[in-house]
C-alpha positions, 0 to 999 in steps of 0.5 A, a space after each residue: 312579534 307583537 308590541 302593546 304599549 299600555 298608559 294606566 291611568 291616572 298613577 302616570 305608569 307605562 309598560 310594555 309588552 313584546 308576544 312572539 308566539 313560538 308553535 303553542 307557547 308565546 314569549 313576553 318581554 315585560 318591561 314598565 316604570 311600575 314596580 309591581 308590573 316588574 314583576 309580572 316580567 320573571 314569571 312570564 317570560 313564557 305560557 301557552 298560547 291556549 290558555 287565553 280560552 280559559 276562564 280568567 282565573 284559571 289563567 297563568 296570564 291572571 294568577 300571576 298578575 294577582 300575584 303582582 299588580 297592587 290594584 284590580 282595574 289595573 290594564 296591565 291584565 289585559 294588555 298581556 292577555 291581548 299581546 297572548 292572544 294576537 301573539 299566538 295568531 289566534 287575533 289580528 292584532 287590534 287597537 283597545 281604548 277605554 274612556 273615562 269621562 266625568 259628568 
């Protein structure tokens, strides 16, 4: 099982994604402080692991995030894709970092 924890930024919301691969399918459990991200939990219970190779806007994950997430910059979309990728065995789980500063 792959577990991804997201601290989304200035909104202060945390999201946890648990992904477990079973053949071509990946089962997801998504919990979040964010009501918009909570809506993904019921819609993305099982996804095709091959989704990570499709153009972004054609993935089941993107389509669900488009319906539920309110901000295009929300990192939850990327986190779900990375969780699925690792759970499906297409990549090793590795931390991803985005850092921001002002000058």
